[in-house]
KOLRO-622099 format. One record per atom (N, C-alpha, C, O): y, z, x. Coordinates in steps of 0.1 Angstrom, whole numbers, padded with zeros to 4 digits, always signed. Layout:
# KOLRO-622099
YZX/...
This chain:
# KOLRO-622099
+0644+0531+0335/+0635+0530+0324/+0634+0516+0318/+0624+0512+0313/+0645+0508+0319/+0646+0495+0313/+0636+0486+0319/+0627+0480+0312/+0636+0485+0332/+0627+0476+0339/+0613+0481+0338/+0603+0473+0337/+0611+0494+0339/+0597+0500+0339/+0591+0497+0325/+0579+0493+0325/+0598+0499+0314/+0593+0496+0301/+0588+0482+0300/+0578+0479+0294/+0597+0472+0305/+0593+0458+0304/+0581+0455+0312/+0572+0448+0307/+0580+0460+0324/+0568+0458+0332/+0555+0463+0326/+0545+0457+0327/+0556+0475+0321/+0544+0481+0314/+0540+0473+0302/+0528+0470+0301/+0549+0468+0294/+0546+0460+0283/+0540+0447+0287/+0530+0442+0281/+0546+0440+0298/+0540+0428+0303/+0526+0430+0308/+0517+0421+0305/+0524+0441+0315/+0510+0443+0320/+0500+0445+0308/+0489+0440+0309/+0504+0453+0298/+0495+0455+0287/+0492+0443+0279/+0481+0441+0275/+0502+0434+0277/+0500+0421+0270/+0491+0412+0279/+0482+0406+0274/+0493+0411+0292/+0486+0403+0301/+0471+0407+0301/+0462+0398+0301/+0468+0420+0302/+0455+0425+0303/+0448+0427+0289/+0437+0431+0289/+0455+0424+0279/+0450+0425+0265/+0446+0439+0262/+0435+0442+0256/+0454+0449+0266/+0451+0463+0264/+0458+0468+0252/+0458+0480+0249/+0465+0460+0244/+0474+0464+0233/+0466+0464+0220/+0461+0453+0216/+0465+0475+0213/+0458+0475+0200/+0465+0466+0190/+0477+0464+0191/+0457+0461+0181/+0463+0451+0171/+0474+0457+0163/+0484+0450+0159/+0473+0470+0160/+0484+0477+0153/+0498+0475+0159/+0508+0473+0152/+0498+0475+0172/+0511+0473+0179/+0513+0459+0183/+0525+0454+0181/+0503+0451+0187/+0505+0437+0190/+0509+0429+0178/+0517+0419+0180/+0504+0432+0167/+0508+0425+0155/+0520+0431+0147/+0523+0426+0136/+0526+0441+0153/+0538+0447+0147/+0535+0452+0133/+0543+0450+0124/+0524+0458+0131/+0520+0464+0118/+0530+0475+0114/+0532+0477+0102/+0535+0482+0123/+0544+0493+0120/+0557+0487+0114/+0563+0492+0105/+0561+0475+0120/+0573+0468+0115/+0571+0463+0101/+0579+0463+0092/+0559+0457+0099/+0555+0452+0086/+0555+0463+0075/+0560+0461+0064/+0550+0475+0079/+0550+0486+0070/+0564+0490+0066/+0567+0493+0054/+0573+0491+0076/+0587+0494+0074/+0594+0484+0065/+0601+0488+0055/+0591+0471+0067/+0597+0461+0059/+0592+0461+0044/+0600+0459+0035/+0580+0464+0042/+0574+0465+0029/+0580+0477+0021/+0583+0476+0009/+0582+0488+0028/+0588+0499+0022/+0603+0496+0018/+0608+0501+0008/+0609+0489+0027/+0623+0485+0024/+0624+0476+0012/+0633+0477+0004/+0614+0467+0010/+0614+0458-0001/+0612+0466-0014/+0617+0461-0025/+0606+0477-0014/+0604+0485-0026/+0616+0492-0031/+0616+0498-0042/+0627+0493-0023/+0639+0499-0027/+0647+0490-0036/+0652+0479-0031/+0649+0494-0048/+0656+0485-0058/+0670+0482-0054/+0675+0471-0056/+0678+0492-0049/+0692+0490-0046/+0693+0480-0034/+0703+0473-0033/+0683+0479-0026/+0683+0469-0015/+0683+0455-0020/+0690+0446-0015/+0676+0452-0031/+0675+0439-0037/+0686+0436-0046/+0690+0425-0049/+0693+0447-0052/+0703+0445-0061/+0717+0444-0054/+0727+0439-0060/+0718+0449-0042/+0731+0449-0035/+0734+0435-0030/+0725+0426-0031/+0746+0433-0025/+0749+0420-0018/+0740+0417-0007/+0736+0427+0000/+0735+0405-0005/+0725+0402+0006/+0729+0407+0019/+0720+0412+0027/+0742+0407+0023/+0746+0412+0036/+0744+0427+0037/+0740+0432+0047/+0748+0434+0026/+0746+0448+0026/+0731+0452+0026/+0727+0461+0032/+0723+0444+0018/+0709+0446+0018/+0703+0445+0032/+0695+0454+0036/+0707+0435+0039/+0702+0433+0053/+0707+0445+0062/+0699+0450+0070/+0719+0449+0060/+0724+0460+0068/+0717+0473+0065/+0714+0480+0075/+0714+0476+0052/+0706+0488+0049/+0692+0487+0055/+0686+0497+0058/+0687+0475+0056/+0673+0473+0062/+0673+0476+0077/+0664+0482+0082/+0683+0470+0084/+0683+0470+0098/+0689+0482+0105/+0686+0486+0116/+0699+0488+0098/+0707+0498+0105/+0700+0511+0108/+0701+0516+0119/+0691+0517+0099/+0684+0529+0103/+0677+0529+0116/+0679+0538+0124/+0667+0519+0118/+0660+0519+0131/+0669+0516+0143/+0667+0521+0154/+0679+0508+0141/+0688+0504+0152/+0696+0517+0156/+0698+0520+0168/+0701+0524+0146/+0709+0537+0149/+0700+0547+0155/+0705+0554+0164/+0688+0548+0151/+0678+0557+0157/+0676+0553+0172/+0676+0562+0181/+0674+0541+0175/+0673+0536+0188/+0685+0539+0197/+0684+0543+0208/+0697+0537+0191/+0710+0539+0198/+0711+0554+0201/+0716+0558+0211/+0706+0563+0192/+0707+0577+0194/+0698+0581+0206/+0702+0590+0214/+0686+0575+0207/+0678+0578+0219/+0686+0575+0232/+0685+0582+0242/+0693+0563+0232/+0700+0559+0244/+0711+0568+0247/+0714+0571+0258/+0718+0573+0236/+0730+0582+0238/+0725+0596+0244/+0733+0603+0250/+0713+0599+0241/+0708+0612+0246/+0700+0611+0259/+0691+0619+0262/+0703+0601+0267/+0695+0598+0279/+0696+0608+0289/+0687+0609+0298/+0706+0617+0288/+0707+0628+0298/+0695+0638+0297/+0692+0645+0307/+0689+0638+0286/+0678+0647+0284/+0665+0639+0287/+0663+0629+0280/+0657+0644+0295/+0645+0636+0300/+0636+0633+0288/+0629+0622+0288/+0635+0642+0278/+0626+0640+0267/+0630+0628+0259/+0621+0620+0255/+0643+0626+0257/+0648+0614+0249/+0646+0602+0257/+0644+0591+0252/+0648+0603+0270/+0646+0591+0279/+0632+0586+0279/+0629+0575+0278/+0623+0596+0278/+0608+0593+0277/+0605+0586+0264/+0598+0576+0263/+0611+0592+0253/+0609+0586+0240/+0614+0572+0239/+0608+0563+0233/+0626+0570+0245/+0632+0557+0245/+0623+0547+0253/+0621+0535+0248/+0617+0551+0264/+0608+0542+0272/+0596+0539+0264/+0591+0527+0264/+0590+0549+0258/+0578+0546+0250/+0581+0537+0238/+0573+0528+0235/+0592+0539+0231/+0596+0531+0220/+0598+0516+0225/+0595+0507+0218/+0604+0515+0236/+0607+0502+0242/+0594+0494+0244/+0593+0482+0242/+0584+0501+0250/+0571+0495+0252/+0565+0491+0239/+0559+0480+0238/+0565+0499+0229/+0559+0496+0216/+0565+0484+0210/+0558+0475+0205/+0579+0483+0210/+0586+0471+0205/+0583+0459+0213/+0582+0448+0207/+0583+0460+0226/+0581+0449+0235/+0568+0442+0232/+0567+0430+0231/+0557+0450+0231/+0544+0444+0230/+0542+0437+0217/+0534+0429+0215/+0551+0441+0207/+0551+0433+0194/+0558+0420+0195/+0557+0412+0186/+0567+0419+0205/+0575+0407+0207/+0570+0397+0217/+0571+0385+0215/+0564+0402+0228/+0560+0394+0239/+0547+0387+0236/+0536+0391+0240/+0548+0376+0229/+0537+0368+0225/+0536+0354+0231/+0529+0345+0226/+0543+0353+0243/+0544+0340+0249/+0531+0335+0255/+0529+0323+0256/+0521+0343+0258/+0509+0339+0263/+0501+0331+0253/+0494+0322+0256/+0502+0334+0240/+0496+0326+0229/+0503+0312+0228/+0496+0303+0225/+0516+0312+0231/+0523+0299+0231/+0517+0291+0243/+0515+0279+0241/+0515+0297+0254/+0510+0289+0266/+0496+0284+0262/+0492+0273+0265/+0488+0293+0256/+0474+0289+0252/+0474+0278+0242/+0465+0270+0242/+0484+0277+0234/+0485+0266+0224/+0487+0252+0230/+0484+0242+0223/+0491+0252+0242/+0493+0239+0249/+0480+0234+0255/+0479+0222+0257/+0470+0242+0257/+0458+0238+0263/+0451+0227+0255/+0448+0216+0261/+0447+0229+0242/+0441+0218+0235/+0449+0206+0233/+0444+0195+0233/+0463+0208+0232/+0472+0196+0231/+0471+0188+0244/+0470+0176+0243/+0472+0195+0255/+0472+0188+0268/+0459+0180+0270/+0459+0169+0276/+0448+0186+0266/+0435+0180+0268/+0434+0167+0261/+0429+0157+0266/+0439+0167+0248/+0438+0155+0240/+0449+0145+0244/+0447+0132+0243/+0460+0150+0249/+0471+0141+0254/+0465+0133+0267/+0468+0121+0268/+0459+0140+0276/+0453+0133+0287/+0443+0122+0283/+0442+0112+0290/+0436+0124+0273/+0426+0115+0268/+0432+0104+0259/+0425+0096+0253/+0445+0105+0258/+0453+0095+0250/+0449+0095+0235/+0449+0085+0228/+0445+0107+0230/+0442+0109+0216/+0454+0114+0209/+0455+0126+0206/+0464+0106+0206/+0477+0110+0202/+0476+0117+0188/+0482+0128+0187/+0469+0112+0179/+0468+0118+0166/+0461+0132+0166/+0466+0142+0160/+0451+0133+0174/+0444+0146+0176/+0453+0156+0183/+0453+0168+0180/+0461+0151+0193/+0470+0160+0200/+0480+0165+0190/+0484+0177+0191/+0485+0157+0181/+0495+0161+0171/+0489+0172+0162/+0495+0182+0159/+0477+0170+0157/+0470+0179+0148/+0468+0193+0155/+0470+0203+0149/+0464+0193+0167/+0462+0205+0175/+0475+0212+0178/+0476+0224+0177/+0485+0204+0182/+0498+0210+0185/+0505+0216+0173/+0512+0226+0175/+0502+0210+0161/+0509+0215+0149/+0504+0229+0145/+0510+0236+0137/+0493+0233+0151/+0488+0247+0148/+0496+0257+0155/+0496+0269+0151/+0504+0253+0166/+0512+0263+0173/+0527+0260+0172/+0535+0269+0174/+0530+0247+0170/+0544+0243+0170/+0549+0237+0157/+0541+0232+0149/+0561+0239+0154/+0567+0234+0141/+0572+0220+0143/+0584+0217+0146/+0563+0210+0141/+0566+0196+0143/+0573+0190+0131/+0572+0195+0120/+0581+0180+0134/+0585+0171+0123/+0575+0160+0121/+0564+0161+0126/+0579+0149+0115/+0570+0138+0113/+0567+0131+0126/+0577+0129+0134/+0555+0128+0129/+0551+0121+0142/+0555+0107+0141/+0550+0100+0132/+0564+0102+0150/+0568+0088+0150/+0561+0080+0160/+0557+0069+0158/+0560+0086+0172/+0554+0079+0184/+0549+0089+0194/+0553+0101+0193/+0540+0085+0203/+0536+0095+0213/+0547+0100+0221/+0547+0112+0225/+0557+0092+0224/+0569+0097+0232/+0576+0108+0224/+0581+0118+0230/+0578+0106+0211/+0585+0116+0203/+0577+0128+0201/+0582+0140+0201/+0563+0127+0201/+0554+0138+0200/+0556+0147+0213/+0556+0159+0212/+0556+0140+0224/+0558+0148+0237/+0571+0155+0237/+0572+0167+0241/+0582+0149+0233/+0595+0155+0233/+0595+0167+0223/+0601+0177+0227/+0589+0166+0212/+0589+0177+0202/+0581+0188+0208/+0584+0200+0206/+0570+0185+0214/+0561+0196+0220/+0568+0204+0230/+0568+0216+0230/+0575+0197+0240/+0582+0204+0250/+0594+0213+0244/+0596+0224+0248/+0601+0207+0235/+0612+0214+0228/+0607+0226+0221/+0612+0237+0222/+0596+0224+0213/+0591+0235+0205/+0584+0246+0214/+0585+0258+0211/+0579+0242+0225/+0573+0251+0235/+0584+0261+0240/+0583+0273+0240/+0596+0255+0243/+0607+0263+0248/+0613+0272+0237/+0617+0283+0240/+0614+0266+0225/+0619+0274+0214/+0610+0286+0211/+0615+0298+0210/+0597+0284+0211/+0588+0296+0209/+0588+0305+0221/+0587+0318+0219/+0589+0300+0233/+0590+0309+0245/+0602+0317+0244/+0603+0329+0248/+0613+0311+0240/+0626+0319+0238/+0624+0330+0228/+0629+0341+0230/+0617+0327+0217/+0615+0337+0207/+0606+0349+0211/+0607+0360+0207/+0596+0345+0219/+0586+0355+0223/+0587+0361+0237/+0578+0368+0241/+0597+0357+0244/+0599+0363+0257/+0614+0365+0261/+0618+0376+0263/+0622+0354+0261/+0635+0355+0266/+0645+0362+0257/+0653+0370+0261/+0644+0359+0244/+0654+0365+0234/+0652+0381+0234/+0662+0388+0234/+0639+0386+0232/+0638+0400+0233/+0643+0407+0246/+0649+0417+0246/+0640+0400+0257/+0644+0405+0270/+0660+0405+0271/+0666+0414+0276/+0666+0394+0266/+0680+0393+0266/+0687+0404+0259/+0696+0411+0264/+0683+0406+0246/+0690+0416+0238/+0687+0430+0243/+0695+0440+0240/+0675+0432+0249/+0672+0445+0255/+0681+0448+0267/+0686+0459+0269/+0683+0438+0275/+0692+0439+0287/+0706+0442+0283/+0714+0449+0290/+0711+0436+0271/+0725+0437+0267/+0727+0450+0260/+0737+0457+0263/+0719+0453+0250/+0721+0465+0241/+0711+0475+0242/+0711+0485+0234/+0701+0474+0251/+0691+0484+0253/+0681+0484+0241/+0679+0474+0235/+0675+0495+0238/+0665+0496+0228/+0670+0492+0214/+0663+0486+0207/+0683+0495+0211/+0689+0491+0199/+0689+0476+0197/+0685+0471+0186/+0692+0468+0207/+0692+0454+0207/+0678+0448+0205/+0676+0439+0198/+0668+0455+0212/+0654+0450+0211/+0649+0453+0197/+0642+0444+0191/+0652+0464+0191/+0648+0467+0177/+0654+0458+0167/+0648+0453+0158/+0667+0455+0169/+0674+0446+0161/+0667+0432+0161/+0665+0426+0150/+0664+0427+0172/+0657+0414+0173/+0643+0414+0167/+0639+0405+0160/+0636+0424+0170/+0622+0425+0166/+0621+0426+0151/+0613+0418+0145/+0629+0434+0144/+0628+0436+0130/+0634+0424+0123/+0630+0421+0111/+0644+0417+0129/+0650+0405+0122/+0640+0394+0123/+0639+0386+0114/+0634+0392+0135/+0624+0381+0136/+0612+0383+0127/+0606+0373+0123/+0609+0395+0124/+0598+0398+0115/+0601+0392+0101/+0591+0389+0094/+0613+0392+0097/+0617+0386+0084/+0612+0372+0083/+0608+0368+0072/+0614+0364+0093/+0610+0350+0093/+0595+0348+0092/+0590+0339+0085/+0588+0357+0099/+0573+0356+0099/+0567+0360+0086/+0556+0355+0082/+0573+0369+0079/+0568+0375+0067/+0575+0371+0054/+0575+0379+0045/+0581+0359+0054/+0589+0355+0043/+0581+0345+0034/+0575+0336+0040/+0582+0347+0021/+0576+0337+0012/+0588+0329+0005/+0599+0332+0008/+0584+0320-0004/+0594+0312-0011/+0603+0320-0020/+0615+0316-0021/+0599+0331-0025/+0607+0339-0034/+0613+0351-0027/+0614+0362-0033/+0616+0350-0015/+0622+0361-0007/+0635+0365-0012/+0643+0356-0017/+0639+0378-0012/+0652+0382-0017/+0663+0377-0008/+0661+0373+0004/+0676+0378-0013/+0687+0373-0005/+0689+0379+0008/+0694+0373+0017/+0687+0392+0009/+0689+0399+0022/+0680+0394+0033/+0684+0394+0045/+0668+0390+0029/+0659+0384+0039/+0665+0371+0044/+0664+0368+0056/+0670+0363+0035/+0676+0350+0039/+0688+0352+0048/+0689+0344+0058/+0696+0362+0045/+0707+0365+0054/+0702+0369+0068/+0707+0365+0078/+0691+0377+0069/+0685+0381+0081/+0680+0369+0089/+0681+0368+0101/+0674+0359+0082/+0669+0347+0089/+0680+0339+0095/+0679+0333+0106/+0691+0338+0087/+0703+0330+0092/+0708+0337+0105/+0712+0331+0114/+0708+0351+0104/+0713+0358+0116/+0704+0356+0128/+0709+0356+0139/+0691+0354+0125/+0682+0352+0136/+0685+0340+0144/+0682+0339+0156/+0690+0329+0137/+0694+0317+0144/+0704+0320+0155/+0704+0315+0166/+0713+0329+0152/+0723+0333+0162/+0717+0342+0173/+0720+0340+0185/+0708+0350+0169/+0701+0359+0179/+0692+0351+0189/+0690+0355+0200/+0688+0339+0184/+0680+0330+0193/+0689+0321+0201/+0686+0317+0212/+0701+0317+0195/+0710+0308+0201/+0717+0313+0213/+0718+0306+0223/+0721+0326+0213/+0728+0331+0225/+0719+0332+0237/+0723+0327+0248/+0707+0337+0236/+0699+0337+0248/+0695+0323+0253/+0692+0320+0264/+0694+0313+0243/+0691+0299+0246/+0702+0294+0255/+0699+0286+0265/+0714+0297+0253/+0725+0293+0261/+0724+0300+0275/+0728+0294+0285/+0720+0312+0275/+0718+0319+0288/+0707+0312+0296/+0708+0311+0308/+0696+0308+0289/+0686+0300+0296/+0691+0288+0302/+0688+0284+0313/+0700+0281+0294/+0705+0268+0299/+0714+0270+0311/+0713+0262+0321/+0721+0281+0312/+0729+0284+0324/+0720+0287+0336/+0723+0283+0347/+0709+0294+0333/+0699+0297+0344/+0693+0284+0349/+0691+0282+0361/+0689+0275+0340/+0684+0262+0344/+0694+0254+0352/+0690+0247+0362/+0706+0254+0348/+0717+0248+0356/+0718+0253+0370/+0719+0245+0379/+0716+0266+0371/+0717+0272+0385/+0704+0269+0393/+0705+0266+0405/+0693+0269+0387/+0680+0266+0394/+0679+0252+0398/+0673+0248+0408/+0684+0243+0389/+0682+0228+0391/+0695+0222+0397/+0695+0210+0400/+0705+0230+0400/+0718+0225+0406/+0723+0213+0398/+0726+0203+0403/+0724+0215+0384/+0728+0204+0376/+0739+0209+0367/+0738+0217+0358/+0751+0203+0370/+0763+0207+0362/+0763+0202+0348/+0770+0208+0340/+0755+0192+0345/+0755+0187+0331/+0749+0197+0322/+0753+0198+0310/+0740+0206+0327/+0734+0216+0318/+0744+0227+0315/+0743+0233+0304/+0753+0229+0324/+0764+0239+0321/+0772+0234+0309/+0775+0242+0300/+0774+0221+0308/+0782+0216+0296/+0774+0218+0284/+0779+0220+0273/+0761+0216+0284/+0752+0219+0273/+0753+0233+0268/+0754+0236+0256/+0753+0243+0278/+0753+0257+0275/+0767+0261+0268/+0767+0270+0260/+0777+0254+0271/+0791+0257+0266/+0795+0248+0254/+0805+0251+0248/+0787+0239+0251/+0790+0229+0240/+0789+0236+0226/+0780+0244+0224/+0798+0232+0217/+0797+0236+0203/+0789+0226+0195/+0790+0214+0198/+0781+0231+0186/+0773+0223+0178/+0776+0225+0163/+0783+0234+0159/+0771+0216+0155/+0774+0216+0141/+0767+0229+0135/+0757+0234+0140/+0773+0234+0124/+0768+0246+0118/+0754+0244+0112/+0746+0253+0111/+0750+0231+0109/+0737+0228+0104/+0726+0227+0114/+0714+0227+0111/+0730+0226+0127/+0721+0225+0138/+0714+0239+0141/+0721+0249+0140/+0701+0238+0144/+0695+0250+0150/+0699+0251+0164/+0693+0244+0173/+0708+0260+0167/+0714+0260+0180/+0704+0261+0192/+0706+0254+0201/+0695+0270+0191/+0685+0272+0202/+0677+0260+0204/+0675+0256+0216/+0673+0253+0194/+0665+0241+0195/+0673+0230+0202/+0667+0224+0212/+0685+0228+0198/+0693+0217+0204/+0696+0220+0219/+0695+0212+0227/+0701+0232+0221/+0704+0236+0235/+0692+0235+0244/+0694+0229+0255/+0681+0240+0241/+0669+0240+0249/+0664+0226+0251/+0660+0223+0263/+0664+0218+0241/+0660+0204+0243/+0668+0197+0253/+0662+0190+0262/+0681+0198+0252/+0690+0191+0261/+0690+0197+0275/+0690+0190+0285/+0689+0210+0276/+0689+0217+0289/+0677+0214+0297/+0678+0211+0309/+0665+0214+0291/+0653+0211+0298/+0652+0196+0302/+0648+0193+0313/+0656+0188+0293/+0656+0173+0296/+0665+0170+0308/+0661+0162+0316/+0677+0175+0308/+0687+0172+0318/+0683+0180+0331/+0684+0174+0342/+0678+0192+0330/+0675+0200+0342/+0663+0194+0349/+0663+0194+0362/+0653+0189+0342/+0642+0183+0349/+0643+0168+0350/+0634+0161+0355/+0654+0162+0346/+0657+0148+0347/+0646+0139+0341/+0641+0130+0348/+0643+0142+0329/+0633+0133+0322/+0639+0120+0318/+0650+0119+0312/+0632+0109+0322/+0637+0096+0319/+0627+0090+0308/+0619+0098+0302/+0629+0078+0304/+0621+0072+0294/+0606+0071+0298/+0604+0069+0310/+0597+0073+0289/+0583+0073+0293/+0578+0059+0295/+0584+0049+0289/+0568+0057+0304/+0563+0043+0306/+0556+0038+0294/+0551+0046+0286/+0555+0025+0292/+0549+0019+0280/+0533+0019+0281/+0527+0020+0271/+0528+0018+0293/+0514+0018+0294/+0508+0032+0290/+0513+0042+0294/+0497+0031+0282/+0491+0044+0277/+0486+0053+0288/+0488+0065+0287/+0479+0048+0298/+0474+0056+0308/+0485+0063+0316/+0485+0074+0320/+0496+0055+0320/+0507+0060+0327/+0515+0070+0318/+0520+0081+0323/+0516+0068+0305/+0522+0077+0296/+0515+0090+0296/+0521+0101+0296/+0502+0090+0295/+0494+0102+0295/+0496+0110+0307/+0497+0122+0307/+0496+0103+0319/+0498+0110+0332/+0512+0116+0333/+0513+0128+0337/+0522+0109+0329/+0535+0113+0330/+0538+0125+0320/+0545+0134+0323/+0532+0124+0308/+0534+0134+0298/+0528+0148+0303/+0534+0158+0301/+0516+0147+0309/+0510+0159+0314/+0518+0165+0325/+0520+0177+0326/+0524+0156+0334/+0533+0161+0344/+0545+0168+0339/+0549+0179+0344/+0551+0163+0328/+0563+0169+0322/+0560+0183+0316/+0568+0192+0317/+0548+0184+0310/+0544+0197+0304/+0543+0207+0314/+0547+0218+0313/+0536+0203+0325/+0534+0213+0336/+0548+0216+0343/+0550+0228+0347/+0557+0207+0343/+0570+0209+0349/+0578+0219+0340/+0585+0228+0345/+0576+0217+0327/+0583+0227+0317/+0577+0241+0319/+0585+0250+0318/+0564+0242+0321/+0558+0255+0323/+0563+0262+0336/+0566+0273+0336/+0563+0254+0346/+0568+0259+0359/+0583+0263+0358/+0587+0273+0364/+0591+0256+0351/+0605+0259+0349/+0606+0273+0341/+0614+0281+0344/+0597+0274+0331/+0597+0287+0324/+0594+0299+0333/+0601+0309+0332/+0585+0297+0342/+0581+0308+0352/+0593+0311+0361/+0596+0322+0364/+0600+0300+0365/+0611+0302+0375/+0623+0309+0368/+0629+0318+0373/+0625+0305+0355/+0636+0312+0348/+0633+0327+0345/+0641+0335+0346/+0620+0329+0342/+0616+0343+0339/+0617+0352+0352/+0622+0363+0351/+0613+0346+0363/+0614+0354+0376/+0629+0356+0379/+0633+0367+0384/+0637+0346+0377/+0652+0348+0379/+0657+0359+0371/+0665+0367+0376/+0654+0359+0358/+0659+0370+0349/+0654+0384+0354/+0661+0393+0353/+0641+0384+0358/+0636+0397+0363/+0643+0402+0375/+0646+0414+0376/+0647+0393+0384/+0654+0397+0396/+0668+0402+0392/+0672+0412+0397/+0674+0395+0383/+0688+0399+0379/+0687+0413+0372/+0695+0421+0375/+0677+0415+0363/+0675+0428+0356/+0673+0439+0366/+0678+0450+0365/+0664+0436+0377/+0661+0446+0387/+0674+0450+0395/+0676+0462+0397/+0682+0440+0398/+0695+0443+0405/+0704+0451+0397/+0710+0461+0402/+0705+0447+0384/+0714+0455+0375/+0709+0469+0373/+0717+0479+0372/+0696+0471+0373/+0690+0484+0371/+0693+0493+0384/+0696+0505+0382/+0692+0487+0395/+0695+0494+0408/+0709+0498+0409/+0713+0509+0413/+0718+0489+0405/+0733+0491+0406/+0736+0502+0396/+0744+0511+0399/+0731+0502+0384/+0734+0512+0374/+0729+0525+0377/+0730+0535+0370/
């Protein structure tokens, strides 16, 4: 059921057959808003508040998995997995966000590329075209991790409960305002860890696919508590795995090399995803 649910969700997202109610995770938004209305949730310690928010759906998902011997619960688990997956698998929009950026990058319209890229990626201040390219590739991998690899990783490790945990926690970051309660902030901090662990798994996969031992060191390295673990790991892993050197100084050569690097990053994403699917298929057969 694990691999089947994933493949059905991928097919639905690819063919755009998913209603907005499920694709935009409106069911999760409804649950989160109802949780916000509970006064004891906001008055309790932030960690307890987050626990009361996340535990009921996670325990329900775990119960489905524990009752897998009954076909009805196995069916419900598979259907629930598809529903949660289609709310998480948003990587095709991330890929689409690169198209206007790449078009302007090829035309050497650096400022316009920055403005279009900022609609999809969380840029810092633009310093130079080279820094813009580096931030774009890094943010591309961060977003792909959030919308593809992290949900798949936690689903493979903990089943439907892990997928629900990640989906509802990531929803806190998307639906948070400046005056968010403390339990939401705790959930967002926890999300950094939920993104960081699969990022290290991606780094190990890149090391295996590119035959690069330096990437293994990146996957095992400890970082400062203030660092966003997934961002740092993915930036270094992709750079070392694809052996990116300094960009040429000539604008035309820089535009050509930058486009090549973006396509290489996309190809690497496809290879990592296929590798994970093969591993998941093997584990499903063995189990």
